[in-house]
C-alpha positions as CSV (number, residue, x, y, z in Angstrom):
1,X,0.0,0.0,0.0
2,X,3.1,2.2,0.1
3,X,2.7,5.5,-2.0
4,X,-0.5,4.4,-3.8
5,X,-3.7,5.8,-5.1
6,X,-6.7,3.5,-5.7
7,X,-10.1,4.2,-7.1
8,X,-13.3,2.3,-6.1
9,X,-17.0,2.5,-6.9
10,X,-20.2,1.2,-5.7
11,X,-21.7,-1.1,-8.3
12,X,-25.2,0.1,-9.3
13,X,-25.1,3.1,-7.0
14,X,-24.1,6.8,-7.5
15,X,-21.0,6.6,-5.3
16,X,-17.3,6.6,-6.2
17,X,-14.2,7.0,-4.1
18,X,-10.5,7.1,-3.8
19,X,-8.0,5.9,-1.2
20,X,-4.5,7.3,-1.0
21,X,-1.5,6.3,1.1
22,X,1.7,8.4,1.1
23,X,4.9,6.9,2.6
24,X,8.2,7.9,1.0
25,X,6.4,10.7,-0.8
26,X,5.5,12.3,2.5
27,X,8.8,11.7,4.1
28,X,10.6,13.3,1.1
29,X,8.7,16.5,1.9
30,X,9.6,16.3,5.6
31,X,13.3,15.7,4.9
32,X,13.7,18.9,3.0
33,X,12.2,21.3,5.7
34,X,12.0,21.2,9.5
35,X,8.3,21.8,9.8
36,X,6.8,22.1,13.4
37,X,4.6,19.2,14.4
38,X,1.2,21.1,14.2
39,X,2.1,22.2,10.7
40,X,3.3,18.8,9.6
41,X,-0.1,17.4,10.5
42,X,-2.0,19.9,8.3
43,X,0.5,19.7,5.5
44,X,0.3,15.9,5.4
45,X,-3.5,16.0,5.3
46,X,-3.4,18.6,2.5
47,X,-1.1,16.4,0.5
48,X,-3.4,13.4,0.8
49,X,-6.3,15.6,-0.2
50,X,-4.5,16.9,-3.3
51,X,-3.8,13.3,-4.4
52,X,-7.4,12.3,-3.9
53,X,-8.9,15.3,-5.7
54,X,-6.4,15.1,-8.6
55,X,-7.6,11.5,-9.2
56,X,-11.2,12.7,-9.8
57,X,-10.1,15.0,-12.7
58,X,-9.5,14.1,-16.4
59,X,-6.7,16.4,-17.4
60,X,-2.9,16.6,-18.1
61,X,-1.2,19.1,-15.9
62,X,-1.1,20.1,-12.2
63,X,-3.6,20.5,-9.5
64,X,-2.5,23.1,-6.9
65,X,-4.1,23.5,-3.4
66,X,-3.2,26.7,-1.6
67,X,-4.1,28.1,1.8
68,X,-3.2,31.7,2.7
69,X,-3.7,32.8,6.2
70,X,-3.4,35.8,8.6
71,X,-2.1,33.6,11.5
72,X,1.3,32.2,12.3
73,X,1.1,30.0,9.2
74,X,1.1,32.3,6.2
75,X,1.1,29.9,3.3
76,X,0.6,26.2,2.5
77,X,1.0,25.0,-1.1
78,X,0.6,21.4,-2.4
79,X,1.0,20.4,-6.1
80,X,-0.1,17.1,-7.6
81,X,0.3,16.3,-11.3
82,X,-1.8,14.1,-13.5
83,X,1.2,11.7,-13.4
84,X,0.7,11.4,-9.6
85,X,3.9,13.2,-8.7
86,X,3.8,15.6,-5.7
87,X,5.6,18.4,-3.9
88,X,4.7,20.7,-1.1
89,X,5.9,23.7,0.9
90,X,4.7,26.0,3.7
91,X,5.7,29.3,5.4
92,X,5.2,30.3,9.0
93,X,6.4,32.9,11.5
94,X,7.6,32.1,15.0
95,X,6.6,29.3,17.3
96,X,3.4,27.5,16.5
97,X,1.2,27.0,19.6
98,X,-2.1,26.1,18.0
99,X,-3.2,22.7,16.9
100,X,-6.2,23.1,14.6
101,X,-6.1,24.5,11.1
102,X,-7.9,27.8,12.1
103,X,-5.6,28.3,15.1
104,X,-2.6,28.0,12.8
105,X,-3.9,29.9,9.8
106,X,-6.4,32.3,11.2
107,X,-8.6,34.0,8.7
108,X,-7.7,33.4,5.1
109,X,-8.7,31.9,1.8
110,X,-8.4,28.6,0.1
111,X,-7.7,28.2,-3.7
112,X,-7.6,25.4,-6.1
113,X,-5.7,25.9,-9.4
114,X,-5.9,23.5,-12.3
115,X,-3.0,24.3,-14.7
116,X,-3.0,22.2,-17.9
117,X,0.3,21.3,-19.6
118,X,-0.9,22.5,-22.9
119,X,-1.9,26.1,-23.8
120,X,-5.4,25.6,-22.4
121,X,-6.6,28.3,-19.9
122,X,-5.7,27.9,-16.2
123,X,-8.7,27.5,-13.9
124,X,-8.7,28.8,-10.4
125,X,-11.4,28.8,-7.7
126,X,-11.1,30.7,-4.5
127,X,-13.2,30.6,-1.3
128,X,-12.9,31.9,2.2
129,X,-11.7,29.4,4.8
130,X,-14.6,27.6,6.3
131,X,-14.1,24.9,8.9
132,X,-11.4,23.9,11.4
133,X,-9.9,21.1,9.4
134,X,-8.5,20.4,5.9
135,X,-11.3,18.1,5.2
136,X,-14.0,20.6,6.2
137,X,-12.4,23.3,4.1
138,X,-12.3,21.1,1.0
139,X,-15.8,19.8,1.5
140,X,-17.0,23.4,1.7
141,X,-15.2,24.3,-1.5
142,X,-16.6,21.3,-3.4
143,X,-20.1,22.1,-2.3
144,X,-20.0,25.8,-3.0
145,X,-17.7,26.0,-6.1
146,X,-18.2,22.6,-7.8
147,X,-21.7,21.7,-6.6
148,X,-20.4,18.1,-5.9
149,X,-21.3,16.3,-2.8
150,X,-17.9,15.2,-1.5
151,X,-16.7,13.8,1.8
152,X,-13.1,13.5,2.9
153,X,-11.3,11.6,5.8
154,X,-7.6,12.5,6.2
155,X,-4.8,11.6,8.6
156,X,-1.1,12.1,8.9
157,X,1.8,11.6,11.3
158,X,5.6,11.9,11.1
159,X,5.9,8.9,8.8
160,X,2.7,8.6,6.7
161,X,-0.2,10.5,5.3
162,X,-3.4,8.9,4.1
163,X,-7.0,9.7,3.1
164,X,-10.3,8.6,1.7
165,X,-12.7,10.5,-0.6
166,X,-16.3,9.7,-1.3
167,X,-18.2,11.5,-4.1
168,X,-21.8,11.4,-5.2
169,X,-21.7,10.8,-8.9
170,X,-23.9,13.4,-10.7
171,X,-26.4,12.3,-13.4
172,X,-26.5,8.7,-12.3
173,X,-29.9,7.1,-12.0
174,X,-30.9,6.6,-8.4
175,X,-31.3,2.9,-8.4
176,X,-30.4,2.9,-4.7
177,X,-31.4,6.4,-3.3
178,X,-30.0,5.6,0.1
179,X,-26.6,4.4,-1.0
180,X,-24.9,7.8,-0.6
181,X,-26.2,8.3,3.0
182,X,-25.1,4.7,3.9
183,X,-21.6,5.3,2.4
184,X,-21.1,8.5,4.4
185,X,-22.4,7.1,7.6
186,X,-20.0,4.1,7.3
187,X,-17.2,6.4,6.3
188,X,-17.6,8.4,9.4
189,X,-16.6,5.4,11.5
190,X,-13.1,5.2,10.0
191,X,-10.3,6.0,12.5
192,X,-7.1,7.9,11.7
193,X,-4.9,4.9,12.6
194,X,-6.9,2.7,10.3
195,X,-6.4,5.1,7.4
196,X,-2.7,5.1,8.1
197,X,-2.1,1.4,8.7
198,X,-4.6,-0.6,6.7
199,X,-4.3,-1.5,3.0
200,X,-7.1,-0.2,0.8
201,X,-8.9,-3.6,0.4
202,X,-9.0,-4.0,4.2
203,X,-10.3,-0.5,4.7
204,X,-13.1,-1.1,2.2
205,X,-14.0,-4.5,3.7
206,X,-14.0,-2.9,7.2
207,X,-16.4,-0.1,6.1
208,X,-18.5,-1.4,3.2
209,X,-18.6,-5.2,3.6
210,X,-22.4,-5.1,2.9
211,X,-22.0,-3.2,-0.3
212,X,-20.9,-4.4,-3.8
213,X,-17.7,-2.4,-4.2
214,X,-15.2,-2.6,-7.1
215,X,-11.6,-1.7,-6.3
216,X,-9.3,-0.7,-9.2
217,X,-5.6,-1.3,-9.5
218,X,-3.3,1.0,-7.6
219,X,-1.4,3.9,-9.2
220,X,2.0,4.8,-7.9
221,X,2.4,8.2,-6.2
222,X,5.9,9.8,-5.8
223,X,7.7,13.0,-4.8
224,X,9.1,15.0,-7.7
225,X,10.0,18.7,-7.9
226,X,9.7,20.4,-11.3
227,X,12.4,23.0,-10.6
228,X,15.5,22.9,-12.8
229,X,18.4,25.1,-13.7
230,X,16.8,25.8,-17.1
231,X,13.7,27.2,-15.4
232,X,15.7,29.3,-13.1
233,X,17.7,30.7,-16.1
234,X,14.4,31.6,-17.8
235,X,13.2,33.4,-14.7
236,X,16.5,35.4,-14.4
237,X,16.3,36.3,-18.0
238,X,12.9,37.9,-17.4
239,X,14.5,40.1,-14.7
240,X,16.7,41.6,-17.3
241,X,20.5,42.0,-17.8
242,X,20.8,45.2,-15.8
243,X,19.1,43.8,-12.7
244,X,21.2,40.6,-12.7
245,X,24.4,42.6,-13.2
246,X,23.4,44.7,-10.2
247,X,22.8,41.7,-8.0
248,X,26.1,40.1,-9.0
249,X,28.0,43.3,-8.3
250,X,26.4,43.6,-4.9
251,X,26.5,40.0,-3.7
252,X,29.1,38.3,-6.0
253,X,26.6,35.9,-7.4
254,X,22.9,35.3,-7.9
255,X,21.5,32.6,-5.7
256,X,18.0,31.0,-6.0
257,X,16.5,28.4,-3.7
258,X,13.5,26.2,-4.5
259,X,11.0,26.4,-1.7
260,X,9.6,23.0,-2.5
261,X,12.7,20.8,-2.6
262,X,15.2,23.1,-1.0
263,X,17.6,22.8,-3.9
264,X,19.9,25.8,-4.5
265,X,21.1,27.3,-7.8
266,X,24.1,29.7,-7.9
267,X,25.2,31.9,-10.9
268,X,28.5,33.7,-10.7
269,X,29.5,36.6,-12.9
270,X,30.4,34.4,-15.8
271,X,27.2,32.3,-15.5
272,X,25.2,35.5,-15.4
273,X,26.7,36.8,-18.6
274,X,26.1,33.6,-20.4
275,X,22.4,33.8,-19.6
276,X,22.2,37.0,-21.8
277,X,25.0,36.2,-24.2
278,X,22.7,35.4,-27.2
279,X,20.7,38.6,-26.6
280,X,23.9,40.7,-26.4
281,X,25.4,39.5,-29.7
282,X,24.7,42.0,-32.5
283,X,24.7,40.4,-35.9
284,X,27.3,42.0,-38.3
285,X,25.7,44.3,-40.9
286,X,25.5,42.7,-44.3
287,X,27.8,44.2,-47.0
288,X,27.0,44.4,-50.6
289,X,29.7,43.9,-53.2
């Protein structure tokens, strides 16, 4: 069950779901930043939620979940691609004394961004934070912005993160009108330790043994950061030759750090000039004979 995402559905009923388990993927995030314990819990749950929501979309690109707050935690960002690769980061000030999401974040807003790989338009939905947990915030967003009945159960610790999603399928004939209520009622009995420790098949057997549930093959989830030296070069090029020269003169080099994977890129004076070399070369004027 390590680092896996599995879809399931109720046969003959308008209910579908996803189960995710993050192991090495979650630890790869923790290894790159020393997050305080209360923030680790929220960040792990948001990573599990991002994997679950991305699995419900048919697209090629990235799903980005972002929480901005006025409290000690200023920003949490999680990205999950359609290839099930993930990365995450967070910013905070001082010592974190709160435990719940709202204690840490305060007032703020929650945004979901869908960024296709092709030239298609990026979609973004933004709502005010509502609820005192990651699951509550996302359920509120799905109900108000997407009009999709969705329930989430999330858990994380210092080693693993996991979650389960149930969604009422729109437009499906109500052969079993009570199936959704039964599924949610049974889902509410799941414990955090069960989400973290039990394989998907065992979770479904524990919750829905009286239902006809089909479990699909697992998809692998992994940590991967999309930063690269080439992307940093393109960013520096946008700043302009004069600005980069000024930074090199003042500091001796341009240094850029990735907030997701903590990788650092350095460009000395020679490197900086090479970034703009092609733009600075002026073609010789043609001469007629």
